N, C-alpha and C positions, 0 to 999 in steps of 0.2 A: 502493500498499501504505499502510495505517495500522499507528503504532505508538502503545504505553501512553505516556503522558505523565504529568508529576509535578502529581497534585491538588493541592497548595498554591498552584497556580498556575492554577488553575481561571477566574478572571476575566480571565487575559490573554485568554482564547477569545469574550470580549464587548466588548472592545475592537476597533476605536477607540470612545470614548463622548465625548461633549461635557465639554471643563471647566469649570467654571463657576466663579467666587467669590463664597462667601456669607458675608457681612460679619452681622458680632452685634457686640454691644455691651453688657461687662459693668456692674458698678455704680457706679462710677466715670465714666460717660460715655465712655471708650476703645471705638474702634471697634477691630475685629479684623477681617481676612478671612484667610480657611482655601479653601484652591482642593480642588474634590470633583469628581469624577469617576464614584463612585458616589451617581447620582440617577434618579429619575424620577417623570412624572404617575403619579397611582396612582387618582383618581375627577374625573367631570364634575361631582357633583351630590354633594355641595359638592365646594369645587376645592380639591383635593389634590394636594401634591408631595410626595415625599420625600427625605431626603439621608441618606447612612450617614457616620457619625464616629466612630473610635472615640475610647474614655472616655481614651483619654492624649492626645488632640490639647488643647489649651489651649481653643479654643472650645466642643467638648463642654458643658463644666459653665457655661460664659459661655450658652449656646442654653436648656439644660435652665432654669436663673434666671431669664435674661430673657423668658422664653419667645417666643421672637422672632427671627426672621433674615431677609436678603432673599439671593435666588437672584439675581447677578451674571452674565449672560450674554456671557461677552470677547469679540472678537475677534481672529484669531492675530496681529495688528501687536503683541498686547500677551503675547504667548507667553513672555516670559525675565519678566514679572511675575507670570503665572500661575506658572509654575515655584518661583521664588521664594516667593510669597505659600504654597505648598506645600512647601518643602523648609525653611523654618524657621518657628520657635515664637515667636507672639504673647508668649508671658512672657518673652521676652529682650529684645523687640527691635520697634518698633513700625513694624509691617508698613506701613502707610500712610504713614509717614514716609519710608519706605526705599524705597518701590514710586514717591514720588512721586502717586500716586492722589489727585484731588480727588474730595471726600465732598462730598453731597447729601443734604437734609434729604429722608426719605420724607415720604410723604403720607397712610399711615392708618397706622406704625410707627414709632417710636422711632426704631431702626436707618436708618442714613445707608447712603444706594446708594453704588455707585462708578461717577463720573460718564462718564469713556471705555467704558463699557460701553453695549451697543447694545439690550439689552432689560433687564426686571429684575422679580421677583417676589416684593412682601412678602407676608410671608406671621406670621402668628401661630400658634404650637405647638398642633398639635389632640392631636397624642399623638409618646408614642416609646415604644421598645420596645428594650429587650436582648434582642438577638439575636446568640447567637456573643461574639466579640472587638469587634463592634461593634454603634452604637444607631440604630435606624431613629429619625430626627423626622420626623414627619409634619407639616406645617405647613399650616395652612390659606389658600389665596391672598386676599391682602383686597383687593390694587391690584394693577396692574400697567399698567410702563411702558415705551414703546420709539419710540429714534429716530422718526423719519418715515418715514425713506429704507430704514427695515434690513426693511422688509414692504411686497409687493403680494397685493393680496385675501388677507391676513392670514395668506400664505409667505411663509418668508427669502427675501426677495431675494438670494442668493448671488453676482451680480453684483456687488453694492455690500459685504456683509458676509461677508467668510470667518469664521466661529466657528474656536475653538481646540476642537482635539481630543487627546486623550490615547491614545498606544498601548500605554504601559507601556514600565516603564525608564528613564523622564527623556528621551523620547520624545514628540512633539507632531507634528501634521499638520493639514489645513484641508482642506475639500473642493472638488473643482476645479465649472469651469460646466456639466457636462454635466445635462442636463435632458431628461427622457421622462414623458411623463405615457404612465401604463401605465390601463388601464381607464373 
């Protein structure tokens, strides 16, 4: 039997969603990481990827002004850093320093990426749209880097890499090794 649920928590029914850390760089050269679980690919040609950021977040205006960002795909072993970057503001602290992430220069954008992540998308801002209480930032992917051992035949090798997924209410999980090819 089904019952009516609270509409304000509608997004919980889409979870789990992969948690990523988006890096962006302010005008002074400071890199700020923000954890995002509201993100998705939206076009193959051109290659576009969208992230959703609340205007109250420190990274929001940085992305708007710098017109670029990097999406860092995070292994579950970094779950504490994922949570930290999503629950603290870069206005008040240096989250890179506190999380002890190593930053590496990107190849096609000025924003650095996180060395400990297994894959990343370098993005230049294609468009942004204010939608309700969030802004949808659409990035055109200009470069992709991935660890050699993370993918086999362009599919995530989940025997080697366990991605970090967000369930909601500060709870995280990962995937198991079950594989089944259908069709």
